[in-house]
C-alpha positions in Angstrom: -10.0 -7.5 10.1 -9.4 -6.5 6.5 -8.6 -2.8 6.2 -10.9 -0.7 4.0 -8.2 0.2 1.5 -4.6 0.0 0.4 -2.9 3.3 -0.1 0.6 4.1 -1.5 1.5 7.8 -1.7 3.2 9.1 -4.9 5.7 11.8 -5.8 3.6 13.7 -8.4 0.3 15.6 -8.3 -1.5 12.5 -9.7 -3.6 10.1 -7.5 -5.2 7.0 -9.0 -8.3 5.7 -7.2 -9.9 2.3 -7.8 -13.0 2.2 -5.6 -14.6 -0.9 -7.1 -11.6 -3.3 -7.4 -12.2 -4.9 -4.0 -13.8 -8.3 -3.6 -13.8 -8.9 0.2 -17.1 -9.4 2.1 -16.9 -9.8 5.9 -18.3 -13.1 7.0 -21.1 -11.5 9.0 -22.4 -9.7 5.9 -21.8 -12.6 3.5 -24.1 -14.9 5.5 -27.0 -12.7 4.6 -26.3 -12.7 0.9 -27.4 -15.0 -1.8 -24.9 -17.2 -3.6 -25.3 -14.8 -6.6 -24.4 -11.9 -4.3 -21.3 -13.7 -3.0 -20.0 -14.1 -6.5 -19.4 -10.3 -6.8 -19.6 -10.3 -10.6 -19.9 -6.5 -10.8 -16.3 -6.0 -9.5 -14.0 -3.7 -11.5 -11.6 -6.7 -11.9 -7.8 -6.3 -12.0 -7.7 -2.5 -11.9 -4.6 -2.9 -9.7 -2.9 -5.1 -12.2 -3.9 -3.1 -15.3 -2.6 0.1 -13.8 0.5 -1.5 -12.2 2.7 1.1 -14.1 1.2 4.0 -12.1 3.7 3.8 -9.3 6.6 3.9 -11.7 5.2 7.1 -13.1 5.2 8.6 -9.6 1.4 8.5 -9.1 -0.2 7.6 -5.8 -2.6 4.7 -5.7 -5.7 4.1 -3.6 -7.3 0.7 -3.9 -10.5 -0.5 -2.2 -10.3 -3.9 -0.6 -14.1 -4.6 0.0 -16.7 -5.4 -2.6 -19.0 -2.6 -3.8 -21.8 -4.9 -2.5 -20.6 -4.1 1.1 -20.7 -0.3 0.3 -20.3 1.5 -3.0 -17.5 4.0 -2.5 -18.6 5.9 -5.7 -22.1 6.7 -4.5 -23.4 9.6 -2.4 -23.4 8.4 1.2 -26.9 9.8 1.8 -28.4 8.0 -1.1 -28.7 10.8 -3.6 -29.0 9.1 -7.1 -26.1 9.4 -9.4 -28.2 9.7 -12.5 -31.7 11.1 -11.6 -34.4 9.5 -13.6 -32.3 6.6 -14.6 -31.8 3.1 -13.1 -29.3 3.6 -10.2 -27.7 1.2 -7.8 -27.7 2.1 -4.1 -24.8 3.0 -1.8 -25.4 -0.5 -0.4 -26.6 -2.3 -3.5 -29.5 -4.8 -3.2 -29.3 -6.2 -6.7 -26.6 -7.1 -9.2 -26.3 -5.4 -12.6 -28.3 -8.3 -14.0 -30.9 -7.7 -11.3 -30.3 -10.9 -9.4 -30.9 -10.3 -5.7 -27.8 -9.8 -3.6 -29.5 -10.6 -0.3 -31.7 -13.5 0.9 -35.3 -12.8 1.6 -35.7 -10.2 4.3 -31.9 -9.8 4.8 -31.2 -6.6 2.9 -29.6 -3.9 5.1 -32.0 -1.4 6.6 -31.3 2.3 7.0 -29.4 1.9 10.2 -27.3 -0.9 8.8 -26.5 1.2 5.7 -25.4 4.1 7.9 -23.1 1.8 9.9 -21.5 0.5 6.7 -20.9 4.0 5.5 -19.1 4.9 8.7 -17.1 1.6 8.8 -16.1 1.2 5.2 -17.1 4.3 3.1 -15.8 7.0 5.4 -12.2 5.7 5.8 -11.6 5.5 2.1 -12.9 9.0 1.5 -11.0 10.4 4.5 -7.7 9.3 3.0 -8.8 10.3 -0.5 -9.6 13.8 0.7 -6.5 14.1 2.8 -4.2 13.0 0.0 -5.7 15.4 -2.5 -5.3 18.2 0.0 -1.6 17.2 0.5 -1.0 17.2 -3.2 -2.6 20.5 -3.7 -0.5 22.0 -1.0 2.7 20.5 -2.3 2.2 21.0 -6.1 -0.4 23.7 -6.4 -2.8 21.4 -8.1 -4.2 17.9 -7.3 -5.0 15.5 -10.1 -7.4 12.5 -9.6 -7.9 9.7 -12.0 -10.8 7.4 -11.0 -10.2 4.0 -12.6 -13.3 1.8 -13.4 -14.4 -1.0 -15.6 -17.7 -2.7 -16.5 -19.0 -5.5 -18.7 -19.3 -4.3 -22.3 -22.9 -5.3 -22.4 -25.2 -4.4 -19.4 -28.8 -3.9 -20.7 -29.9 -2.6 -17.4 -27.8 0.6 -17.9 -27.2 1.0 -21.6 -28.2 -0.4 -25.0 -25.9 -2.4 -27.1 -22.1 -2.5 -26.6 -20.4 0.2 -24.5 -17.6 2.1 -26.1 -14.2 0.8 -25.1 -13.1 3.9 -23.2 -15.6 6.2 -21.5 -14.1 9.4 -20.1 -16.3 11.1 -17.5 -15.9 14.7 -16.4 -19.3 15.7 -15.0 -20.0 17.3 -18.4 -16.9 19.3 -18.1 -17.3 20.4 -14.5 -14.8 18.2 -12.7 -11.6 19.4 -14.3 -10.1 22.3 -16.3 -11.3 22.2 -19.9 -7.8 22.3 -21.3 -6.8 19.3 -19.1 -9.9 17.4 -20.3 -9.0 18.2 -23.9 -5.5 16.8 -23.4 -6.7 13.6 -21.7 -9.3 13.1 -24.4 -6.7 13.5 -27.1 -4.4 11.1 -25.4 -7.3 8.6 -25.2 -7.9 8.6 -28.9 -6.7 5.5 -30.7 -7.5 3.7 -34.0 -7.9 0.5 -32.0 -10.3 1.5 -29.3 -13.7 3.3 -29.5 -14.1 6.2 -27.1 -16.5 8.8 -25.9 -16.4 11.8 -23.5 -19.3 12.3 -21.1 -21.4 9.7 -22.8 -23.4 7.1 -20.7 -20.9 7.5 -17.9 -20.2 11.1 -16.9 -18.2 10.3 -13.7 -19.5 9.1 -10.4 -19.7 10.6 -6.9 -15.9 10.7 -6.5 -15.2 12.5 -9.8 -18.0 15.0 -9.2 -17.4 15.6 -5.5 -13.6 16.0 -5.6 -13.3 17.6 -9.0 -13.3 21.3 -8.1 -11.2 23.0 -10.8 -11.7 26.5 -9.5 -10.0 25.4 -6.3 -7.2 23.5 -8.0 -8.6 20.0 -7.8 -9.1 18.2 -11.1 -10.8 14.8 -11.5 -11.6 12.5 -14.3 -13.1 9.0 -14.4 -12.4 6.3 -17.0 -15.0 3.6 -17.3 -13.5 0.9 -19.5 -15.3 -1.9 -21.2 -13.8 -5.1 -19.6 -13.6 -6.8 -23.1 -10.6 -4.5 -23.6 -8.3 -6.3 -21.1 -10.0 -9.5 -19.7 -12.4 -12.3 -20.3 -15.9 -11.2 -19.5 -17.1 -14.4 -17.8 -16.0 -16.4 -14.7 -13.3 -16.8 -13.6 -12.8 -13.2 -15.0 -9.3 -13.9 -16.4 -6.9 -11.1 -16.9 -5.5 -11.1 -20.5 -1.9 -10.1 -20.7 -2.2 -10.0 -24.5 -5.1 -7.6 -24.4 -3.8 -5.5 -21.6 -0.5 -4.9 -23.4 -2.5 -3.1 -26.1 -4.4 -0.7 -23.9 -1.7 0.1 -21.3 0.2 2.4 -23.7 -3.0 4.4 -24.1 -3.6 4.7 -20.4 0.0 5.8 -19.9 -0.5 8.5 -22.5 -3.5 9.7 -20.5 -1.4 9.9 -17.3 1.3 11.7 -19.2 -1.2 14.2 -20.5 -2.4 15.0 -17.0 1.2 15.3 -15.6 2.4 17.4 -18.4 -0.5 19.9 -17.9 0.1 20.1 -14.1 3.5 22.0 -14.1 2.0 24.9 -16.1 -0.7 25.3 -13.5 1.3 24.7 -10.4 
């Protein structure tokens, strides 16, 4: 049985989480899905590869293995909407970002099935995420969380036009110390890439839940347009030439977080 995550502890206060990089769907769930659902196009493709420098910088890494169609690790487990009043996908999504149905007629998970998935797949990821952040806080005095995401640059369901290349989410300034947010935002600035702070994406459940700056836990989310580092169509090819241009910016963001941490530890 495929484990719910892959985790590698680091030697700095920084933990990198990628909750939507997984593509695995257990066979007993896949049989209820449409062909469109089994294609898992809404994956945050190649986050592990794009951030492969994180371990060398001493960061810990937590990677989901299962598709967000199994359970969305970045959603409230009780179904509370991420953006009230807007179009939201569920903790167990029933439609793709393009609104194509994920499940065959009458096969979408009911409330009991959703609760079972939360316990089987959602809970283990969050248990290790919470435990590691607590370990980092105890060891370093602060814990830093970078939640790594990507999305198609055009998704009419959620936003008009083209998404900025780099979208930093901080729960409107609530998930991290404002000085830290300022440093990360400054590191993100580049003449090559467009960027915004707390625009369409303000950080998901993970950022808002674990970012408690008054307690020493600081979290930010980066939602990146996939056009920055890959081909935005099947087979979703990773582009080394593109990735080589954005990775120095991502490294600068990590460096900004780590350079802030010693002053607060």
